[in-house]
mmCIF file as gemmi writes it, N, C-alpha and C atoms, coordinates in Angstrom:
data_model
loop_
_atom_site.group_PDB
_atom_site.id
_atom_site.type_symbol
_atom_site.label_atom_id
_atom_site.label_alt_id
_atom_site.label_comp_id
_atom_site.label_asym_id
_atom_site.label_entity_id
_atom_site.label_seq_id
_atom_site.pdbx_PDB_ins_code
_atom_site.Cartn_x
_atom_site.Cartn_y
_atom_site.Cartn_z
_atom_site.occupancy
_atom_site.B_iso_or_equiv
_atom_site.pdbx_formal_charge
_atom_site.auth_seq_id
_atom_site.auth_asym_id
_atom_site.pdbx_PDB_model_num
ATOM 1 N N . UNK Axp A 1 ? 73.178 55.882 71.899 1 0 ? 1 A 1
ATOM 2 C CA . UNK Axp A 1 ? 73.17 57.254 72.335 1 0 ? 1 A 1
ATOM 3 C C . UNK Axp A 1 ? 74.623 57.672 72.581 1 0 ? 1 A 1
ATOM 4 N N . UNK Axp A 2 ? 75.026 58.751 71.988 1 0 ? 2 A 1
ATOM 5 C CA . UNK Axp A 2 ? 76.402 59.23 72.1 1 0 ? 2 A 1
ATOM 6 C C . UNK Axp A 2 ? 76.537 60.185 73.282 1 0 ? 2 A 1
ATOM 7 N N . UNK Axp A 3 ? 77.65 60.061 73.958 1 0 ? 3 A 1
ATOM 8 C CA . UNK Axp A 3 ? 77.963 60.966 75.062 1 0 ? 3 A 1
ATOM 9 C C . UNK Axp A 3 ? 79.108 61.856 74.603 1 0 ? 3 A 1
ATOM 10 N N . UNK Axp A 4 ? 78.929 63.153 74.769 1 0 ? 4 A 1
ATOM 11 C CA . UNK Axp A 4 ? 79.983 64.067 74.352 1 0 ? 4 A 1
ATOM 12 C C . UNK Axp A 4 ? 81.159 63.974 75.317 1 0 ? 4 A 1
ATOM 13 N N . UNK Axp A 5 ? 82.342 64.035 74.766 1 0 ? 5 A 1
ATOM 14 C CA . UNK Axp A 5 ? 83.561 63.994 75.569 1 0 ? 5 A 1
ATOM 15 C C . UNK Axp A 5 ? 83.958 65.428 75.885 1 0 ? 5 A 1
ATOM 16 N N . UNK Axp A 6 ? 84.133 65.705 77.184 1 0 ? 6 A 1
ATOM 17 C CA . UNK Axp A 6 ? 84.493 67.059 77.598 1 0 ? 6 A 1
ATOM 18 C C . UNK Axp A 6 ? 85.961 67.318 77.275 1 0 ? 6 A 1
ATOM 19 N N . UNK Axp A 7 ? 86.24 68.532 76.887 1 0 ? 7 A 1
ATOM 20 C CA . UNK Axp A 7 ? 87.619 68.916 76.614 1 0 ? 7 A 1
ATOM 21 C C . UNK Axp A 7 ? 88.405 68.985 77.918 1 0 ? 7 A 1
ATOM 22 N N . UNK Axp A 8 ? 89.632 68.544 77.873 1 0 ? 8 A 1
ATOM 23 C CA . UNK Axp A 8 ? 90.513 68.613 79.033 1 0 ? 8 A 1
ATOM 24 C C . UNK Axp A 8 ? 91.395 69.842 78.864 1 0 ? 8 A 1
ATOM 25 N N . UNK Axp A 9 ? 91.366 70.743 79.835 1 0 ? 9 A 1
ATOM 26 C CA . UNK Axp A 9 ? 92.19 71.949 79.694 1 0 ? 9 A 1
ATOM 27 C C . UNK Axp A 9 ? 93.682 71.601 79.728 1 0 ? 9 A 1
ATOM 28 N N . UNK Axp A 10 ? 94.454 72.296 78.94 1 0 ? 10 A 1
ATOM 29 C CA . UNK Axp A 10 ? 95.896 72.079 78.862 1 0 ? 10 A 1
ATOM 30 C C . UNK Axp A 10 ? 96.583 73.327 79.399 1 0 ? 10 A 1
ATOM 31 N N . UNK Axp A 11 ? 97.528 73.129 80.318 1 0 ? 11 A 1
ATOM 32 C CA . UNK Axp A 11 ? 98.261 74.261 80.858 1 0 ? 11 A 1
ATOM 33 C C . UNK Axp A 11 ? 99.299 74.731 79.841 1 0 ? 11 A 1
ATOM 34 N N . UNK Axp A 12 ? 99.4 76.037 79.697 1 0 ? 12 A 1
ATOM 35 C CA . UNK Axp A 12 ? 100.352 76.615 78.761 1 0 ? 12 A 1
ATOM 36 C C . UNK Axp A 12 ? 101.016 77.827 79.385 1 0 ? 12 A 1
ATOM 37 N N . UNK Axp A 13 ? 102.179 78.162 78.899 1 0 ? 13 A 1
ATOM 38 C CA . UNK Axp A 13 ? 102.853 79.395 79.291 1 0 ? 13 A 1
ATOM 39 C C . UNK Axp A 13 ? 103.295 79.405 80.736 1 0 ? 13 A 1
ATOM 40 N N . UNK Axp A 14 ? 103.1 80.565 81.386 1 0 ? 14 A 1
ATOM 41 C CA . UNK Axp A 14 ? 103.553 80.765 82.757 1 0 ? 14 A 1
ATOM 42 C C . UNK Axp A 14 ? 102.859 79.825 83.729 1 0 ? 14 A 1
ATOM 43 N N . UNK Axp A 15 ? 101.592 79.534 83.473 1 0 ? 15 A 1
ATOM 44 C CA . UNK Axp A 15 ? 100.847 78.626 84.349 1 0 ? 15 A 1
ATOM 45 C C . UNK Axp A 15 ? 101.472 77.239 84.328 1 0 ? 15 A 1
ATOM 46 N N . UNK Axp A 16 ? 101.838 76.768 83.161 1 0 ? 16 A 1
ATOM 47 C CA . UNK Axp A 16 ? 102.468 75.449 83.035 1 0 ? 16 A 1
ATOM 48 C C . UNK Axp A 16 ? 103.828 75.437 83.718 1 0 ? 16 A 1
ATOM 49 N N . UNK Axp A 17 ? 104.599 76.5 83.551 1 0 ? 17 A 1
ATOM 50 C CA . UNK Axp A 17 ? 105.919 76.584 84.181 1 0 ? 17 A 1
ATOM 51 C C . UNK Axp A 17 ? 105.792 76.589 85.697 1 0 ? 17 A 1
ATOM 52 N N . UNK Axp A 18 ? 104.822 77.334 86.231 1 0 ? 18 A 1
ATOM 53 C CA . UNK Axp A 18 ? 104.594 77.369 87.679 1 0 ? 18 A 1
ATOM 54 C C . UNK Axp A 18 ? 104.193 75.993 88.199 1 0 ? 18 A 1
ATOM 55 N N . UNK Axp A 19 ? 103.348 75.308 87.441 1 0 ? 19 A 1
ATOM 56 C CA . UNK Axp A 19 ? 102.904 73.981 87.851 1 0 ? 19 A 1
ATOM 57 C C . UNK Axp A 19 ? 104.082 73.002 87.907 1 0 ? 19 A 1
ATOM 58 N N . UNK Axp A 20 ? 104.912 73.004 86.882 1 0 ? 20 A 1
ATOM 59 C CA . UNK Axp A 20 ? 106.062 72.099 86.83 1 0 ? 20 A 1
ATOM 60 C C . UNK Axp A 20 ? 107.052 72.438 87.94 1 0 ? 20 A 1
ATOM 61 N N . UNK Axp A 21 ? 107.299 73.714 88.156 1 0 ? 21 A 1
ATOM 62 C CA . UNK Axp A 21 ? 108.216 74.141 89.217 1 0 ? 21 A 1
ATOM 63 C C . UNK Axp A 21 ? 107.699 73.679 90.58 1 0 ? 21 A 1
ATOM 64 N N . UNK Axp A 22 ? 106.412 73.874 90.825 1 0 ? 22 A 1
ATOM 65 C CA . UNK Axp A 22 ? 105.812 73.462 92.099 1 0 ? 22 A 1
ATOM 66 C C . UNK Axp A 22 ? 105.867 71.937 92.263 1 0 ? 22 A 1
ATOM 67 N N . UNK Axp A 23 ? 105.606 71.209 91.19 1 0 ? 23 A 1
ATOM 68 C CA . UNK Axp A 23 ? 105.658 69.744 91.253 1 0 ? 23 A 1
ATOM 69 C C . UNK Axp A 23 ? 107.063 69.259 91.543 1 0 ? 23 A 1
ATOM 70 N N . UNK Axp A 24 ? 108.055 69.888 90.928 1 0 ? 24 A 1
ATOM 71 C CA . UNK Axp A 24 ? 109.448 69.503 91.169 1 0 ? 24 A 1
ATOM 72 C C . UNK Axp A 24 ? 109.862 69.783 92.607 1 0 ? 24 A 1
ATOM 73 N N . UNK Axp A 25 ? 109.432 70.92 93.15 1 0 ? 25 A 1
ATOM 74 C CA . UNK Axp A 25 ? 109.753 71.25 94.54 1 0 ? 25 A 1
ATOM 75 C C . UNK Axp A 25 ? 109.103 70.254 95.504 1 0 ? 25 A 1
ATOM 76 N N . UNK Axp A 26 ? 107.863 69.895 95.234 1 0 ? 26 A 1
ATOM 77 C CA . UNK Axp A 26 ? 107.15 68.968 96.111 1 0 ? 26 A 1
ATOM 78 C C . UNK Axp A 26 ? 107.677 67.549 95.99 1 0 ? 26 A 1
ATOM 79 N N . UNK Axp A 27 ? 108.26 67.189 94.851 1 0 ? 27 A 1
ATOM 80 C CA . UNK Axp A 27 ? 108.748 65.831 94.636 1 0 ? 27 A 1
ATOM 81 C C . UNK Axp A 27 ? 109.934 65.5 95.537 1 0 ? 27 A 1
ATOM 82 N N . UNK Axp A 28 ? 110.713 66.493 95.929 1 0 ? 28 A 1
ATOM 83 C CA . UNK Axp A 28 ? 111.898 66.234 96.755 1 0 ? 28 A 1
ATOM 84 C C . UNK Axp A 28 ? 111.601 66.317 98.246 1 0 ? 28 A 1
ATOM 85 N N . UNK Axp A 29 ? 110.406 66.727 98.613 1 0 ? 29 A 1
ATOM 86 C CA . UNK Axp A 29 ? 110.04 66.811 100.033 1 0 ? 29 A 1
ATOM 87 C C . UNK Axp A 29 ? 109.85 65.418 100.611 1 0 ? 29 A 1
ATOM 88 N N . UNK Axp A 30 ? 110.108 65.306 101.888 1 0 ? 30 A 1
ATOM 89 C CA . UNK Axp A 30 ? 109.929 64.023 102.578 1 0 ? 30 A 1
ATOM 90 C C . UNK Axp A 30 ? 108.454 63.677 102.657 1 0 ? 30 A 1
ATOM 91 N N . UNK Axp A 31 ? 108.153 62.404 102.502 1 0 ? 31 A 1
ATOM 92 C CA . UNK Axp A 31 ? 106.783 61.933 102.607 1 0 ? 31 A 1
ATOM 93 C C . UNK Axp A 31 ? 106.407 61.845 104.086 1 0 ? 31 A 1
ATOM 94 N N . UNK Axp A 32 ? 105.274 62.425 104.484 1 0 ? 32 A 1
ATOM 95 C CA . UNK Axp A 32 ? 104.877 62.348 105.894 1 0 ? 32 A 1
ATOM 96 C C . UNK Axp A 32 ? 104.644 60.902 106.321 1 0 ? 32 A 1
ATOM 97 N N . UNK Axp A 33 ? 105.031 60.578 107.532 1 0 ? 33 A 1
ATOM 98 C CA . UNK Axp A 33 ? 104.859 59.242 108.087 1 0 ? 33 A 1
ATOM 99 C C . UNK Axp A 33 ? 103.891 59.307 109.268 1 0 ? 33 A 1
ATOM 100 N N . UNK Axp A 34 ? 103.197 58.202 109.506 1 0 ? 34 A 1
ATOM 101 C CA . UNK Axp A 34 ? 102.283 58.133 110.639 1 0 ? 34 A 1
ATOM 102 C C . UNK Axp A 34 ? 103.067 57.917 111.925 1 0 ? 34 A 1
ATOM 103 N N . UNK Axp A 35 ? 102.603 58.556 112.987 1 0 ? 35 A 1
ATOM 104 C CA . UNK Axp A 35 ? 103.207 58.327 114.295 1 0 ? 35 A 1
ATOM 105 C C . UNK Axp A 35 ? 102.718 56.992 114.837 1 0 ? 35 A 1
ATOM 106 N N . UNK Axp A 36 ? 103.354 56.504 115.878 1 0 ? 36 A 1
ATOM 107 C CA . UNK Axp A 36 ? 102.964 55.23 116.483 1 0 ? 36 A 1
ATOM 108 C C . UNK Axp A 36 ? 101.534 55.306 117.02 1 0 ? 36 A 1
ATOM 109 N N . UNK Axp A 37 ? 101.171 56.428 117.631 1 0 ? 37 A 1
ATOM 110 C CA . UNK Axp A 37 ? 99.812 56.554 118.168 1 0 ? 37 A 1
ATOM 111 C C . UNK Axp A 37 ? 98.772 56.593 117.042 1 0 ? 37 A 1
ATOM 112 N N . UNK Axp A 38 ? 99.107 57.236 115.947 1 0 ? 38 A 1
ATOM 113 C CA . UNK Axp A 38 ? 98.182 57.279 114.816 1 0 ? 38 A 1
ATOM 114 C C . UNK Axp A 38 ? 98 55.892 114.214 1 0 ? 38 A 1
ATOM 115 N N . UNK Axp A 39 ? 99.074 55.112 114.149 1 0 ? 39 A 1
ATOM 116 C CA . UNK Axp A 39 ? 98.974 53.746 113.634 1 0 ? 39 A 1
ATOM 117 C C . UNK Axp A 39 ? 98.077 52.893 114.53 1 0 ? 39 A 1
ATOM 118 N N . UNK Axp A 40 ? 98.194 53.071 115.843 1 0 ? 40 A 1
ATOM 119 C CA . UNK Axp A 40 ? 97.351 52.322 116.777 1 0 ? 40 A 1
ATOM 120 C C . UNK Axp A 40 ? 95.883 52.687 116.597 1 0 ? 40 A 1
ATOM 121 N N . UNK Axp A 41 ? 95.6 53.986 116.437 1 0 ? 41 A 1
ATOM 122 C CA . UNK Axp A 41 ? 94.217 54.428 116.228 1 0 ? 41 A 1
ATOM 123 C C . UNK Axp A 41 ? 93.657 53.855 114.938 1 0 ? 41 A 1
ATOM 124 N N . UNK Axp A 42 ? 94.446 53.861 113.879 1 0 ? 42 A 1
ATOM 125 C CA . UNK Axp A 42 ? 93.982 53.302 112.609 1 0 ? 42 A 1
ATOM 126 C C . UNK Axp A 42 ? 93.74 51.805 112.708 1 0 ? 42 A 1
ATOM 127 N N . UNK Axp A 43 ? 94.582 51.112 113.474 1 0 ? 43 A 1
ATOM 128 C CA . UNK Axp A 43 ? 94.41 49.676 113.659 1 0 ? 43 A 1
ATOM 129 C C . UNK Axp A 43 ? 93.094 49.384 114.386 1 0 ? 43 A 1
ATOM 130 N N . UNK Axp A 44 ? 92.766 50.201 115.394 1 0 ? 44 A 1
ATOM 131 C CA . UNK Axp A 44 ? 91.505 50.033 116.112 1 0 ? 44 A 1
ATOM 132 C C . UNK Axp A 44 ? 90.31 50.253 115.192 1 0 ? 44 A 1
ATOM 133 N N . UNK Axp A 45 ? 90.391 51.27 114.351 1 0 ? 45 A 1
ATOM 134 C CA . UNK Axp A 45 ? 89.307 51.547 113.406 1 0 ? 45 A 1
ATOM 135 C C . UNK Axp A 45 ? 89.14 50.371 112.453 1 0 ? 45 A 1
ATOM 136 N N . UNK Axp A 46 ? 90.252 49.838 111.958 1 0 ? 46 A 1
ATOM 137 C CA . UNK Axp A 46 ? 90.202 48.7 111.044 1 0 ? 46 A 1
ATOM 138 C C . UNK Axp A 46 ? 89.568 47.483 111.715 1 0 ? 46 A 1
ATOM 139 N N . UNK Axp A 47 ? 89.951 47.202 112.947 1 0 ? 47 A 1
ATOM 140 C CA . UNK Axp A 47 ? 89.378 46.065 113.677 1 0 ? 47 A 1
ATOM 141 C C . UNK Axp A 47 ? 87.878 46.247 113.879 1 0 ? 47 A 1
ATOM 142 N N . UNK Axp A 48 ? 87.454 47.455 114.263 1 0 ? 48 A 1
ATOM 143 C CA . UNK Axp A 48 ? 86.026 47.722 114.463 1 0 ? 48 A 1
ATOM 144 C C . UNK Axp A 48 ? 85.258 47.603 113.16 1 0 ? 48 A 1
ATOM 145 N N . UNK Axp A 49 ? 85.87 48.039 112.052 1 0 ? 49 A 1
ATOM 146 C CA . UNK Axp A 49 ? 85.165 47.98 110.774 1 0 ? 49 A 1
ATOM 147 C C . UNK Axp A 49 ? 84.956 46.53 110.324 1 0 ? 49 A 1
ATOM 148 N N . UNK Axp A 50 ? 85.875 45.652 110.676 1 0 ? 50 A 1
ATOM 149 C CA . UNK Axp A 50 ? 85.736 44.243 110.292 1 0 ? 50 A 1
ATOM 150 C C . UNK Axp A 50 ? 84.634 43.54 111.07 1 0 ? 50 A 1
ATOM 151 N N . UNK Axp A 51 ? 84.391 44.005 112.305 1 0 ? 51 A 1
ATOM 152 C CA . UNK Axp A 51 ? 83.373 43.349 113.124 1 0 ? 51 A 1
ATOM 153 C C . UNK Axp A 51 ? 82.028 44.064 113.082 1 0 ? 51 A 1
ATOM 154 N N . UNK Axp A 52 ? 81.909 45.13 112.308 1 0 ? 52 A 1
ATOM 155 C CA . UNK Axp A 52 ? 80.662 45.886 112.226 1 0 ? 52 A 1
ATOM 156 C C . UNK Axp A 52 ? 79.591 45.075 111.512 1 0 ? 52 A 1
ATOM 157 N N . UNK Axp A 53 ? 78.38 45.104 112.064 1 0 ? 53 A 1
ATOM 158 C CA . UNK Axp A 53 ? 77.244 44.383 111.482 1 0 ? 53 A 1
ATOM 159 C C . UNK Axp A 53 ? 76.071 45.339 111.315 1 0 ? 53 A 1
ATOM 160 N N . UNK Axp A 54 ? 75.441 45.299 110.144 1 0 ? 54 A 1
ATOM 161 C CA . UNK Axp A 54 ? 74.213 46.059 109.926 1 0 ? 54 A 1
ATOM 162 C C . UNK Axp A 54 ? 73.067 45.283 110.546 1 0 ? 54 A 1
ATOM 163 N N . UNK Axp A 55 ? 72.101 45.969 111.101 1 0 ? 55 A 1
ATOM 164 C CA . UNK Axp A 55 ? 70.94 45.297 111.692 1 0 ? 55 A 1
ATOM 165 C C . UNK Axp A 55 ? 69.826 45.158 110.691 1 0 ? 55 A 1
């Protein structure tokens, strides 16, 4: 049984230029970092997830 492959839209013209411009602007921005409190909260979630048991 064959599955049809959906066409992937291709950006052209002004839309493509806007996309590239936006991507270039975002590429130079600083990557957000987690705060110390956020890291602690994530660590607690990770520890709880490891000890979780289904009944």
